[in-house]
N, C-alpha and C positions, 0 to 999 in steps of 0.2 A: 897687463893691468886690466884692460877691458874684459878679457876672458875671465879673470877672477871675479870681477863685479857681476858678470853674467851668471856665473855659477852660484854666487851668493843669492842673487835674485831668484833663480830657479829654486834653490833650497828653501828660501823664505816662502815662495808661492806654494810649494809642496806642503810645508808645515801648516800654512794657513788653511789649505784645502782639507788636509787630513784632520786637523783640529776641528774644523767646522763640521765635518762629517761626524766626528766622534761626538761633538756636542749635540748635534741634531739627533743622533741615534740614541745616545745614552741619557742625555739630560732631558731631552724633550719626549723621550719614550718611543721613538720610531723603531720598528722592527718588522722584518718580513715574516710571513707565515712559516717559512722553512726554518727560521731561526728560533721560533717559539714552540713548536711542537713537531713531532714526527708521526707518520701514519703507516699503516700496513693494511693489507687485505687478507681475507681468509684463504687458505690453501688446503689441498688434499694431502693427507699423510696417514700412515698407519699408527694408531694409538694403542698402546698396551697399558692396561690397568693392572699393575703388579703390586704385591705387598712383600716387603723385605723383612726377614726374621733371622735371628741368629740361634745357633744350637750346636749340638755335637752328635757324632755317629755312634752307633752301637750295633752289636749283632742282634738280629731278630730272634726273639724267643730264647735268648741266652739265659742261663740260670747260674746261680752261685750255689755250690755244694759245700755244706758244712758237716758237722758231726753232732750226733745226738748225745754223745758221751764226752766228758772232759778227760784230759790227759795230755800226753805228748805225742808228737808224730814219730811213730816207730819206723815206718817205711813208706815210700812213694813209688807206685808201680807204673806211672805214666809219665809222658813228657809233653811239652808244649807242641801243638800242631799235630798231635797223634790222633788218628781216627780210632774210635772205640765203639764197641757194641754194648747194648743194654746188658747190665749185670756184670760188666767187666770190673775187676778189682782196681780201684784207684789208689787207695792208701790204707794204712793200718794205724790204729791208735793204741797206745799203751796206757791203760787206765789204772795201772798199778795192781790189778787183781788177777789179770789173765782169766783163767777159767776156774779159779778157786771157788767163787760164789756159785758157779754152776754145779760143781761137784758137791758142794755143801748142801745145796737145796735138793740135789738128786738123792743124796743119802737120807735127808729128812723125808722125802717123798716115799722112798722105798720102805722106810721104817713105818710110815703111816699106812702104806698099802698092806704091809705084813700084819699090823695091828687090826686092820679092817677084816682081813681074811679070818683071823682068829675070832674077832668079835661077831662076825657073821655066823660062823659055825656054833659058837657058844650061845648066841641068841636063839638059834634054831633049837638047841637042846633045852634051853630055859623055857621056850615057848611050849614045847611038848610037855614039860613038867607042869606048866601053868594050866594047860588044857586038861590034864589028867587030875588036877586038883592038888598036886603035890607042891605047888609054889604059890605064895600069896600074891594078890594083885599088886601090892606095894613093891615087892621084890621084883616082880615081872616088869613093872614100869621103870624101875631103876636100870634093869638090864637093857631094856629097850632104849632108854636115853643114852646109855654107854655106847650102844651100837650106832645110834644116830650121830653121836659125837665122833666116832671113828670114821664114819663116812664124810663128815664135814672136815675133818682133819686132812683127809686125802685131797679133797677139793682145794683146801687152803694151801697146802704144800705144792699141789700141782700148779696153782696159779703163781706162787712164788718162784717155783722152778722155771715155769714158762717165761716169767719176767726176766730172770737171770740169764736165760738162754738168749732172749732177744737183746738184752743189754750187751752180752758178749759178742753176738753177731754184729751189733752196731759199731764195734771197734774196727770192723772191716767195711770201709767205705766203697760202695759200688755205684756204677753209673745207672741213673734212672731211665735213660733212653740212649739210642745211638747218637753219635755226634762227634765233634772235634774239640780237643782240649785247647782252649784259647789262652789260658794262663794258669800258673800254679804259684800262688802268692805265699806259700809256706815253705819251710825248710825242715830237714830232719832234726828232731829234738825240740822243735818249737812247741810252746805251751798252747793247748787248744781250750777255748772257752765256749760255753754253750748258753751264755746269758743273752741279754738284749743286743749286746755288741759281739755277737758270735763270730768266731774265726771262720773265714772262708778258706777252704782247702783247695778247691778247683773251680775254674770257670769253664762251663761247658756250653757250646753252641751247637744246635742241631744241624745247621748248614751255614757256612761262612760266606756263601754266595748270596745270602739273603741278609740285607742290613736295613736299618731304619735310622732316621734322624729325628731327634726330639728338639723341635724349635719352639721358641716363645713368640707368640703373636700378641701385639698390643690390643687392649680391650676395644680401642676405637676401630680396629680393623677386623675383629673376630666375627662380626656379622656377615662378612663376605666369604668366610671360610666354610667349605663343606667337603665331604668325602668325594674323592675322585678327581679333584682339581690337580692339574699338572704343576710340577715344581721343578725349577732349574736350580741346581746346587753348585756353588763355587767353593773350592778348597784352595788354601794357600799352597798345599803340596803340588797341586796340578793347576797352575794358573792359566795354562793354555787350553784347558778342557772344561766343558760344562757337563755335569752329570744330571740325569733326569730321574724324577721319582713321581709318586702319586700319593696324595693325602689319604691315609688309611684310617685315621681316628682323630677326633677333636675332643680334648678334655673339657669337662664341665667344672673342674676345680680351679679356682683362681690362684695365681702365684704372685705375690707382691715383691717388687724390687724397688727399694727406695720409696718414692711416692707413686710409682706406676703399677698398674695391674696387667698381668699377662695370662694367657692360656696356652697350655702345651698342645702342640699339633704334631702328630706322628706321621712321618713321610716314609713310605716303603721304597727301597732302592735295590736294584739288581747289582751284584758285585761279582759277576762272572769272571772278570779279569783279575779279581782279587787285588785290586789297587787300593781299596778303601780299608781302613783299620779303625777299630773302636777308639773313641776319644778324640778323633780328628774334629777340629772346629769347622763348621760350615756356615755359609751365608746363603740362605734360601730365598729365592725369588718366586713367590707363588703367583701363578698366572690366573688372575680373576677373569679377565675378558680382554679381547682385542678386537679392534674394528679397522678394517682396511679401507683405504680411500675415504677416510672420514674428513668432512669439512671441519677445519680446526682453526683456532686462534690461540695465541699465547696467553697465559694467565695474567700477564702484565696489563692487558687491556682492561681488566676488571679492577685494577688498583688506582686508576686515574681519579683524582679528587675533583669534585664539583667546583670548588673555589678556584682551583688552578685553571680549569676550562673557562670559568667566568672572566678571569683576569686576561686570558689570551683573547677572548671574544671582545672585551672592552678595548684592548690595544689595537686590534685589527678592524674594529667596527663590524664584527660579525654578529648575527642574531644568535640568541641562546635559548634553546628549547629543552627544558627539564621535564622529566616525567612527574606526574602527580604521585604522591606517596602510595596511594592505593593501587597504582599501576606498576609500581616497582616490584621486581622479583628479587631473588637472592643475588643474581648476577646482572649487572647493567654495564653498558659500554657507550662510548660517544662516537657518533658517526659524523664525518665531515662532509657537508653538502656545499653547494654554491653559496659562499659567504654566510655559512650558518653551521652551528654545532647542534646536534640533536641526540638526546639520550634515548637509548632503547633497552628494553629488557631482553635478556638472552636465555633461552632454554638450552641447557647443556646436557651432554651424555657423560661418557666416561672421560677420565683425564689421567695423564701419567705424571702429574705434578708440575709439568711445564706447559703442555698444550691441552686444550679442552675441545671436545667434540661439540660442534654447534648443531642443535636440533632445530631451533626456530629462533627468529628474531634478527638474523643478519643474512643479507643476500650476497651472492657471489659478486665481487667487484666493489662492495662497500668499503670506503676508506675509514679505518678506525684509528683513533688516537691511541698510541701505545707509549708515548712519553711526552712530558712537558719540560722544556728547557728551564733551568733555574732562573734565567732572565725574566721569564714570565711572572715570577713571583716578586720582582722589584716594583716598587711604587714610583 
């Protein structure tokens, strides 16, 4: 019985002590410094200033080969991944005429040439008669005009024939330069158009070991981009590898997507292992700059609000030293000194989104407020 009474007394004393402490701490506002805020100091680390952009791969200097004449695909003389030389026959188009128009204009030209031969000899005779006074000036002028018309007819039919020859030759699609056939998007018998949405017969790349990525960079970052910057490329197909490239060109033409504005950046990439293929999605990390052994602090230090610090100072009885408005720069932080909080302006260098390089304003060993506990906001 006595033991039970003793246990009850101990329990009551414990509850009274615990309750008193709780009342003292939470109702009267007592808290220790460690419970109201946390601090950190600057440290050395390597900071990378990178810009991330998304895009897709394509073969460098690849071209789409179409047809200058409409018709249907009669034959295809190449296959995908085939190496070809300049002038190689790629495909033939059936335009429904074959060489009929060529033979027609050839006949017209030969007839005009025969007429010219006759008119030339006839005009020479008429000229002799005119010079001897046996042909009037009016008749001579008429014969001269007929001769000139015969010469003009030859030129006209020669031009028409040349046009029909070129048109017929254009039914044979040839390679404009050496390269590799990367794709053939047509089939035999398919209708070929030559309008604005012209049919592509063959894709040809001069060298599949040379590729490029077209990535879109946000307008807020484009000022950092320039030719020659190194780029790390990440692909879903090769998650354990990072490919490298170099910026080759920066477009001046904006591209709008939703409410954002982007600029296309071309990244040159070596594909000697032939692992990369056109159309693959890439995530490009453009290396703007990096600093080794940079004195750095996390960006959370710059997010601390003045009112929060004031409340903590009041609870702890610390002095509070705020910068004058004219002394404040873009970035400010709060240093914890002996029983005092002091605001300082910080001159920063590069950042990686998490950590900022400190140029001026903070000394090694300074204790900076990086978080204020919610309790500090209670009244």
